C-alpha positions in Angstrom: -11.0 -17.0 10.9 -10.7 -13.8 8.8 -11.1 -9.9 9.9 -11.1 -7.3 8.9 -11.2 -4.0 10.6 -10.4 -0.2 11.2 -6.3 -0.4 12.0 -5.5 1.1 15.4 -3.1 2.9 17.2 -2.7 -0.2 19.3 -1.3 -2.4 16.5 0.8 0.0 15.7 3.5 -2.3 16.9 2.4 -5.6 14.0 2.4 -3.2 11.5 5.7 -2.3 11.8 6.7 -4.7 12.3 5.2 -6.4 9.2 6.4 -3.2 7.0 10.6 -3.4 9.6 11.0 -6.3 6.4 10.4 -4.8 3.2 12.1 -1.4 4.1 15.3 -3.6 5.7 15.3 -6.2 2.9 13.4 -4.4 0.4 13.1 -2.2 -2.2 9.4 -2.3 -2.4 9.7 0.3 -0.1 12.5 4.1 -1.1 12.1 4.7 2.8 16.2 3.3 4.1 15.4 3.4 7.9 12.5 1.9 9.6 10.3 4.4 11.2 10.0 4.9 15.0 7.2 3.1 16.9 6.0 7.1 17.3 6.3 8.2 14.2 4.3 5.0 12.7 1.4 5.5 15.5 1.9 9.0 13.7 1.2 8.0 10.5 -2.0 6.0 11.0 -3.3 8.9 13.4 -3.0 11.0 10.5 -4.7 8.6 7.9 -6.8 7.3 9.7 -8.2 11.0 10.5 -9.8 10.9 6.5 -9.9 7.0 4.9 -9.4 4.3 5.6 -6.7 2.6 7.5 -7.5 -1.7 7.8 -5.5 -4.8 9.1 -6.3 -7.7 7.8 -6.1 -10.1 11.1 -6.0 -14.7 10.8 -7.5 -15.7 13.9 -6.2 -13.1 16.0 -3.4 -12.7 14.5 -2.3 -8.8 12.2 -1.4 -10.6 8.6 -1.6 -7.3 6.5 -2.6 -4.3 6.6 -3.7 -1.5 3.1 -4.9 2.6 3.6 -5.5 5.1 1.0 -4.5 8.8 1.6 -4.3 11.7 0.1 -3.6 11.9 -3.8 -2.8 15.2 -3.6 -2.5 18.2 -1.6 -5.3 20.7 -4.0 -9.8 21.0 -3.3 -10.4 19.3 -7.4 -8.6 16.2 -6.2 -10.7 14.7 -3.3 -11.7 11.3 -6.1 -9.0 10.6 -6.0 -6.5 9.1 -3.7 -3.3 7.0 -2.7 -3.3 2.5 -1.6 -1.6 1.3 -0.1 -0.7 -2.5 0.8 2.0 -4.8 3.6 1.9 -8.4 3.7 3.4 -10.4 6.2 6.2 -11.3 4.0 6.1 -15.5 5.3 1.9 -15.4 4.2 1.9 -14.6 0.2 0.0 -16.6 -1.9 -3.0 -16.8 1.1 -5.1 -14.8 -0.9 -5.3 -12.2 1.6 -4.2 -9.4 -0.7 -7.1 -9.2 -2.8 -9.0 -9.6 0.6 -7.4 -6.6 2.0 -8.5 -4.3 -1.9 -11.4 -5.7 -2.6 -12.4 -3.8 0.9 -10.5 -1.1 1.2 -12.2 0.0 -2.4 -15.6 -0.7 -1.3 -14.9 1.2 1.9 -13.0 4.2 -0.8 -16.8 3.5 -2.7 -18.2 4.5 -0.3 -16.5 7.7 0.5 -17.2 9.0 -3.3 -13.0 8.6 -4.1 -13.8 7.2 -8.3 -9.9 6.7 -8.5 -7.7 4.9 -7.5 -3.6 5.1 -7.9 -1.1 2.8 -6.4 3.0 4.1 -6.3 5.7 1.1 -7.0 9.0 0.1 -7.4 9.7 -1.3 -10.1 13.2 -3.3 -11.6 14.8 -2.1 -13.5 16.7 -5.2 -13.5 15.0 -7.6 -11.5 17.3 -8.5 -7.9 16.7 -10.3 -4.6 15.7 -6.9 -3.2 13.3 -6.2 -6.0 11.0 -8.6 -8.8 7.4 -7.0 -10.8 5.2 -8.9 -7.9 3.5 -6.2 -7.0 3.3 -4.6 -10.6 1.5 -7.8 -11.3 -1.0 -8.5 -8.4 -2.0 -4.8 -9.1 -2.7 -5.8 -13.3 -4.4 -8.2 -11.4 -6.9 -6.2 -8.9 -7.2 -4.3 -12.2 -5.1 -1.2 -11.8 -3.5 -0.1 -15.5 0.3 1.1 -15.7 0.1 5.0 -16.4 3.6 6.3 -16.0 7.0 5.5 -15.6 9.5 7.9 -12.8 12.7 6.5 -15.0 16.0 5.5 -12.3 14.3 7.8 -9.5 14.8 6.5 -5.7 18.2 4.5 -4.8 18.5 1.2 -2.3 20.9 -1.2 -1.8 23.4 0.7 -3.9 20.7 0.4 -7.1 18.7 2.3 -9.2 15.6 1.6 -9.7 12.6 3.5 -11.9 9.4 3.9 -9.7 5.6 3.6 -12.1 1.8 4.7 -11.5 -1.3 2.7 -11.5 -4.6 3.4 -11.7 -8.3 2.1 -11.3 -10.8 3.5 -12.3 -14.0 2.2 -9.3 -16.4 4.8 -10.1 -18.7 6.9 -13.1 -17.4 10.3 -13.5 -20.4 12.2 -14.3 
């Protein structure tokens, strides 16, 4: 049974376990060291004060999480937000990402958000640490590539690009 809930501090260990895989084994995140449980709890707490931070459970087990956060720290950006998603790496292709992003988008619309932005690691050349799956997923979810930062991340002795993708979810009246 699928269930979406707000993330709680008590979920931090399970969420960190999901994230840890991506830090240690991929260039999807440009973090080089997995944050401590204390730091991860602090992130959940701070983000949850103003933005949705949701988890997806399947038969009681957390299979992924998604959240949004400040796009830029200026008042004029208050209708824009950056979105992030991580899924248990063993459970790809089950539609969990779509379920999480659809719910996140619904909650953000209710908050009056108009623009969604995703910051995505992008390979110069596909390797064992990074492919184009994140960009393809976001394309499938209606995002468009709007920017490229060339060779801005260095991980696993390799330079990676970063792209920005955007999706409009509200009217700009």
